[in-house]
N, C-alpha and C positions, 0 to 999 in steps of 0.2 A: 147588842146595839153599841155603836161607836158614837161618842159625842164629839162633834166637829165644831170648831170656832173659825169664823171668817172675820178678818179685820180689814176695814176700809180706812185708809189713812188720808191725811192731808199732807201738803208739802211742808217740809221742815227746813229751817234755815241752815242746818248743818247735820252731818251724820250723827254726832254725839247726841244732840237733842232728839233726833228721830229715834235712835236706838233706845235712849232713856225712856221716852214716852211709850214706845211699843213694849218695852220690858215691863212697865207697870201694868199694861193691859194683859200681857202674858201671865203675870203673877195672878191677876184677878181670874183669868180663865182657868188657870191651874187649880185654884181654890174651889172652882165649881166642877172639878174632875173632868175637864175637857181633855180629850186624848190626842186630837190632831188640830193644829191651827195653821191656816193658810193666810199668807200676806199677799198683797198685789205684786205683780212682776216688778214694777218700778215705783219705789216710794222714798228713796234717798236722793239728795241732790246729785244730778248727773249719774247716778247709779255707780259711782266709783268709790272703791274702798282701798285702803293701803294694805291691810292685813286682815283677812276674814276671821281667822281664829282669834285674833286679839280684839277686834272691834265687836265681834258677836259672842264674846266670852259669857256675858250676862245671859244671853238667850240660851246658850248651852247649859248653864247652871240651872236656870229656871226649868228648862225642859227635863233635865235629869231629876231635879227635886220632885217633879210632879209626874214623872213617867209619861211625858207628853212629846209628841213629834211636832216640830215647828218647820214649816215650809216657808223660808224667808223671802223667796222671790229670786230674781237674777241680778247679779252685780258684775261689774268689771273690777278685777283686782290688779293692782300694779305689779307687773312681773318684769323686773330689771328696767328696760327702757320703754315698754309698751304696756297697755292694759289688755287683759285677757278675760273673756266671759267665763264666770264660774257659777256654780250652783244654779 
């Protein structure tokens, strides 16, 4: 049996606050041995990020610590002069 966690979010004033709050929820889910966590498609302001690896570093760390897969949704990442859909 696979333990799945679904997170319904609210709007956050900026990416940093949103990622911090969701990281706390991921930590709680990890402690309950949740294996897969799904977030909504759009939960950050404008769904735009500057650097996926940098901004979601905490997600990756938590996922690794608890052997958990996190499906973070879809975002636009700035690529030189335009935004490109990633993840």
